[in-house]
N, C-alpha and C positions, 0 to 999 in steps of 0.2 A: 849708535850713540846716545846713550841716556844721562843728560847732566844732572846733576845734583838736586835740582829745584826745580824741574821739567822743563825748562825752557829748549826753545828750538837753538839752533847753533846760531843765527845772526841776531837772538833777540838781547836785548836790553832787560835789567831788572824792571819793574816798576821805578819808573822816576819823576818825583816830586818838589817843589819848590814851593814853602810859605815863606813870603814873603816879610817887612818889618816885625821881627822875632826879637832885633834888642832894640830897647825904645831911645837907649842911647848914641848909639849909633847911625851915622847921615846913613847907610843904609846896611840893613843887612836880610838876611836869606835863611830859612834852615832846608839844605838841599839833601837828598833822600835818594841813594841807586841800592833799592833792595830793605837789608837792614843798616847799610851803610850810613851814615846820617852825621852830617857835620854843619855845624854852624858856623857862617861867612858873613863877616861884619866887615863893613869898610867906614873908615872916619878921616875924615880931613885936617887935619894939621895944617894950618900956616905960616908955614915954614919951609924951609930945603935944607938935607943937609950940610954939613959942615963943610965937606969936600967941594964942593958945587957952589958955595958960596967964594970960596980959595980960589979955585980954577973957571971963575966966574961964566959959568955956563948957564946958560938960559930955560926957562921953563921950569918943571916942577920934577918928583919923583915918585913914585909908588914902590913899596917895601911890602912885603908879608912876613907874615910869624904863622907858626902851624906847631900844632900841639895835639895830642892825645890824652884826654883826661882820662885818671887811673883807674875809672871805672868803664872805660871804652872796652875792653879786650874781658876774656874770659881770667887770664890771672891780673891781680891787681897791676896797673904800671904806673912804678914809682914817678912823683913827679922830678922835670929835668934840675927845678930849683933844688930839690933834696940832693940830687948826686953833685951839686956845684956845677952843672954846663950843660948843654943843648949837647942832647948824642948828633950821632953822625945821619942819620936816616931822618930826623928832623929839622937838622939842617941844609939838608939836601935837599928836602921836599920843599922849603920855603925859598930856597932859590930858584926853583924851580916855577912854584907861583908866579913868584915875582918877576921872571924873565918872560914868562907868558903872557903876564898882562902888558910890561913893556913892548913886548912886541904890538899891542894894536893899540896902543893910545897915542896920541901925539902927546909926546911931554909939553912940548911949547905953549898947545891952546890949553893946557891943564894950569896954566900960570904958576908964580912962584909959591908952591904949597904939595903938599906931601898928602898923598892914599896911601893909610896903610890898612892892610887886608889880613885880618886877621881868620884863619881859621882853625876851629875846636873842635876835634870829632868826640860826639857823643857816642857814635855804638861803631865798630869797626868789623865789618865783615868783608876785607877787601875793597882795594880800588879807593881809597882814602885819598891818596893824592890828585886822583881822577876827578872825584867830586868834589874838591876843594877849587879846580884851576874851574869845573864850571860854573859852583856857585860862588866862586870869589869874581867873577866877569859880571856876576847879575847885581850882586851887591855891588861891586865897581858903579856899572851904569845908574842905578839906581840912586846912589849920595849923587852921580855928576847930575844926574836928571835933578837932584835938590838946587845944587850949586846954581844952574842955570835956572832953577824958577827964582832962587835967589837973588838972579841979577849980581853972581861971584863972576860968571865968566860967561860968552856969550856963545861960542861955536861947540858944537860935542864934539869930545876928543876921541872918542873913541872909534876908530876908523873902521874894525869889523870885532863881532865879539868873537871871543874865543873857548872852545872844549876842548876836553879830553876825555878819553876810553881806553880801556883795557882791553888786549885781545892775547892769546896764547894759545898753546898749542895745548890740548888734553884728550889724554887717552889717544894717541894719534890725529887728532883732529884741530883746526885751527875753530875756536870760538870767540864771541866777545861778550866782553865786560864779567869778568873772570869776579864770581865770588870767595869767598875763603877756603872753603874746599878744593874748589878748583885751582885756586893762585897755590894754593901748598902743594899739591900734586902735578900741575901744570910741567912740563920738560920745558917748554919753551914762555917766556911771558915777557908782551911788550906795555908800552904804556906811549900812547899818541895823542899827541899837543895839534889842534887845527886849528883854523881859523873857518868861519861861515862860508867862505869861497874855496875850501877844497886846498888849502896852502897849508903846507907843514910850519907849524913850529918850532916842536922839537918830538924826537924817536928816543925812549930809552928801551932798548930790547936785546936780552941774551938767553942762552940755551941754560935750563937750570939742569948740569950734571949732561946734558944731552946738546947735537945739534940740529940745524935746520937749514934747509932746502929755501934758495930763490924764489921756487912759485909759495911755501910757506909762508915766504916773509912778503910776498906780493899777497895774498891770501889774507891774513892778518891786517894787512894795510887794507885793504879794499872792506872786511869789516867791519876798521875803525871809521872808515870815510862813510860807511850807509851809515852808521851806528850817532857820529858826531852829526851827522844832516838832521838829524832825529832827534839831538840834543840842543842845537839851537834853535828849535823852532820852538820846545820847550821853555828855553832861556827867555825871547822874545815874547812871549805869554805871559813870562812868571813878572818881567820889567812891565810890561801895562799894565797886570796886577796892583802890583806896587803903589804904580802914579795912582789908580783909580782911588784904592784906600787911599793912600796919602788926599784926595782930593775929597773922600768923603770923611775923612778925619775933622778934616779943615773947616767943613760945613756944617758938621756938627758941635765942630765949636763955635762956631759963629751963632749958630741956632739958638746956642746953650747961653751966650753972652746978651743976645735979643730978648730971652724970657728972662 
């Protein structure tokens, strides 16, 4: 079977993380899964939702917002504000991003603050939700490292990194990390969210006008597990790169004042 972009069955698209792209966010990264590009930005709000205050819930909260910019798709996508409401797909995806991060972050260690994760799709070529989760985790880690550096929290609250990838059945074969043509024509589509230690956070899967067998499901999950292990290594490097870039920026600023 020949995939549209020439990849082999178990191959991810080229994955890149460019940290610190949004200077006013506490942590940010531009994540690319092939031609899918998403800016993920983490912002710290020194407050918690009202329901937490009323119920006396300890710790903080994590919430996510997701949007596709009008020029992210081939045909211009109308902004949600012009429709007067958030579309169902965007609402479902941002809830998924929030659940995925809350599963791996100790909210009590976060303290009484809200970690906002904003995911804005610059270009969509399949897998925007999986890219958002994977990049959102990196942005969150960068932001939390800054909280620690500034003495606002003592312990790193991220218990494990979390990442996500798609898998599906395309032309009768299980494949990993579907781009748009594959996603459009796939008979089965899965989105898999896992921790760095191989635990499942969430699995979303369905047949697209077709059915699938237990062995096909196992094959897709095995592909996803291998793909996520690769993504986690890239996440770790991106977080390290962001910390080194921040240290370099501070050193440059200090030298500027000395001169």
